[in-house]
Structures are given as structure tokens and as C-alpha cells.
C-alpha positions in Angstrom: -12.2 -1.2 29.5 -10.0 -3.8 28.5 -6.9 -5.3 30.3 -4.3 -7.7 29.1 -2.0 -8.3 31.8 0.2 -11.1 30.5 3.7 -10.3 31.3 4.8 -11.2 28.2 3.0 -8.6 26.3 5.1 -5.7 28.3 8.2 -7.5 27.3 7.6 -6.7 23.6 9.8 -3.9 22.2 7.2 -0.9 21.6 8.3 1.9 19.2 6.6 5.5 19.1 5.8 7.1 15.7 5.1 10.8 15.9 3.4 11.9 12.5 4.5 15.5 11.9 4.4 15.8 8.1 1.2 17.5 7.1 1.0 20.7 5.5 -0.6 22.6 8.2 -2.6 25.0 5.7 -5.2 25.8 8.0 -2.9 26.4 10.9 -0.6 28.7 9.0 2.6 27.2 10.3 4.1 24.0 10.8 1.7 22.5 13.8 4.9 20.5 15.0 6.5 23.7 16.4 3.4 25.3 17.4 3.4 25.6 21.2 1.2 24.5 24.3 2.2 25.4 27.6 5.9 25.9 26.9 6.5 22.9 24.7 6.4 22.3 20.9 3.5 20.2 19.9 6.0 17.5 18.7 7.3 17.5 22.3 3.9 16.9 23.6 3.5 14.0 21.4 7.2 12.7 22.5 6.3 12.9 26.1 3.1 11.0 26.0 4.8 8.1 24.4 8.1 8.0 26.1 6.8 6.2 29.2 5.8 3.1 27.1 8.1 3.1 23.9 11.8 2.0 24.2 12.4 4.3 20.9 10.4 7.1 19.4 10.8 8.6 15.9 9.3 11.6 14.2 8.4 11.3 10.6 8.4 14.8 8.9 8.7 16.9 5.8 12.3 17.4 4.2 12.2 21.2 4.7 11.5 20.8 8.3 13.9 18.2 9.6 16.9 20.9 10.6 14.5 22.5 12.6 14.3 19.4 15.2 17.0 19.0 17.9 19.9 16.8 16.6 19.6 14.2 19.4 16.1 13.1 18.3 15.6 10.3 15.5 13.7 12.3 12.7 13.2 10.9 9.2 11.1 11.9 6.0 9.1 9.4 4.2 10.6 6.9 2.1 11.7 8.3 -1.2 9.2 6.6 -3.2 6.5 7.3 -1.2 7.3 10.8 -0.4 4.2 13.1 0.6 1.7 10.2 0.4 0.2 11.1 3.7 -0.1 9.6 7.0 0.0 5.7 5.8 3.5 6.7 4.2 4.5 8.4 7.6 3.7 5.3 9.3 5.4 2.8 7.0 8.5 4.8 7.0 8.5 4.9 10.7 8.0 1.4 11.1 10.8 0.6 8.5 13.4 2.9 10.5 12.7 1.3 14.0 12.4 -2.5 14.5 9.9 -3.2 17.1 7.0 -5.9 18.0 4.4 -2.9 17.7 4.2 0.9 17.3 2.2 3.4 18.7 1.3 6.2 16.4 0.4 9.7 17.2 -0.4 12.8 15.1 1.7 15.8 16.5 -1.2 18.2 16.5 -2.9 16.4 19.6 -1.2 18.7 22.4 -4.0 17.6 24.9 -3.2 13.9 24.8 -2.1 12.3 27.8 0.3 9.5 28.8 -2.6 7.7 30.8 -4.6 7.8 27.6 -1.4 6.0 25.7 -1.1 3.3 28.3 -4.6 2.5 28.5 -4.8 2.0 24.8 -1.7 -0.5 25.0 -3.7 -2.3 27.5 -6.5 -2.7 25.0 -4.2 -3.8 22.3 -4.2 -7.6 21.8 -3.0 -7.9 17.8 -3.2 -6.6 14.4 -4.1 -2.7 14.9 -6.1 -0.8 17.7 -7.4 2.6 17.1 -10.0 5.2 18.9 -13.4 6.1 18.0 -15.3 8.8 19.8 -19.0 9.6 19.9 -18.7 8.0 16.3 -15.9 9.8 15.0 -12.8 7.8 14.4 -9.3 8.7 14.9 -7.3 6.2 13.3 -4.1 7.9 13.7 -4.3 7.3 17.4 -3.4 3.9 17.1 -1.2 0.8 18.0 -0.1 -1.2 15.1 1.9 -4.8 15.2 5.0 -5.2 13.3 3.3 -7.7 10.8 1.0 -5.1 9.4 4.1 -3.5 7.7 4.0 -5.5 4.4 0.3 -4.5 3.9 1.1 -0.7 4.4 3.7 -1.1 1.7 1.4 -3.1 -0.7 -1.2 -0.5 -0.4 1.1 2.4 -1.3 2.3 0.5 -4.3 -1.0 0.0 -5.2 -1.7 3.8 -5.2 -4.0 3.1 -1.8 -3.4 6.0 0.8 -6.4 5.5 3.2 -4.9 4.4 6.5 -8.5 2.6 7.5 -8.2 0.3 4.5 -5.3 -1.4 5.8 -6.7 -1.3 9.3 -9.8 -2.8 8.5 -7.7 -5.5 6.6 -6.3 -6.6 10.0 -9.8 -6.3 11.9 -8.9 -3.2 13.3 -10.4 -2.7 17.1 -12.1 0.4 17.9 -11.8 1.5 21.5 -13.9 4.3 22.9 -12.2 7.4 23.8 -14.6 7.8 26.6 -13.0 4.9 28.3 -9.6 6.0 27.7 -9.7 9.4 28.8 -10.5 10.7 32.2 -12.2 14.1 32.2 -13.0 15.8 28.8 -12.4 13.3 26.3 -13.2 15.5 23.5 -10.5 17.8 24.2 -8.0 15.0 24.7 -8.4 13.8 21.3 -8.9 17.3 19.6 -6.8 18.1 16.9 -5.5 21.6 16.7 -6.4 22.3 13.3 -6.4 26.2 13.8 -4.5 28.4 16.4 -8.0 29.6 18.0 -8.2 26.2 19.2 -5.2 26.9 21.8 -7.0 30.3 22.7 -9.9 28.6 23.9 -8.3 25.8 25.9 
């Protein structure tokens, strides 16, 4: 386990970005509004980010904006990068909220916990930190320093949409999910791609 106990790191402004712009084609309906234990998926993501983030933002598709409560900060991708995948969502969220670092979560991980987010932040030192579990990379469960923003923009301007390319440029630190999650780590980091995932859980 990795711990950075310096008080300075906890004085940094941290913002949360929930990625809710996927097409949800396998799920059959927008995953952001699917429910688990009485809460929409996007609410599950916000709930685990909120203890560590001064502000949170949801990045979604234009046709879904009005379905979110008015009190939430909800945006779409920057117009010139509209619909270019998670990398565009991360850039758009970082561009809207000023912070020193950003915690990114996809909206389709309803079993994620605040404890995991807290431990991931403790492991973060600089650049980008993300999760690997049994060899499977989870680049969207991640922490990004603000300094990465120009490289996200450059990648999109050059037609490169692979999140991990930018992460690798900044020497991404991969943290083992088994060290972050208590109990069933596979369940914690599971993407709910189809409704039957909820039925089995």
C-alpha cells in the first residue's frame, strides 16, 4: 500500500469527473440512469467522489443533460471534440473546473466505494495514477494532475483518442486494485455493461 501523508497534498484542490457520455448500447438504455439500491449509477459515482472532492462535474451527451437535476454541474464535451470518447470527457471536465488534481470515474461502476477512491488518492504522487486488477487495466479509474491537460488537448487535436497513450506519456502509476478494495475487488471494479450484472449481484 502507498501512503503520502504530507499535509500539503491534502490542501490541494481536488475535483471529481464522472464520465456519463457512453452510448450504453449493450445495456439497452443510458447507464447513468440505471439504478442500484435505489440510486442512479451517476449518483453512486458522485457519492464516492464527494468526500474527497471540493467540486464534481458530470460529462454526458447533449440529449441527456436535461435528465440530470438542475443543482448538478453537468456539461457535454467541448464542441470541437464532441463524441470522441472518454479522453474528450476528461479534457472537457478538466477545462470546466479548475483544480490541482482530478479523480475520474466512469458512471457504470455502481459497486465502487469511497474507501477505494481515498486509497487511490493516497497512492497518487504526480502525473497520472490508475488501477490494474489481475492484469486488466482500468485507465478510467484514475487521478490526473492538472498539468496533463495540455497533452490531452494535443492528443485530440492530432486525432488520438486513446486515454492510455496520454497516461503513459506521463509515466502512469498502475496501482493494484487488490490493494485498494476490501473484499471482492472484482465486484468493486466491475463495469455494469449489461443489466444482468445487477441481477447477479
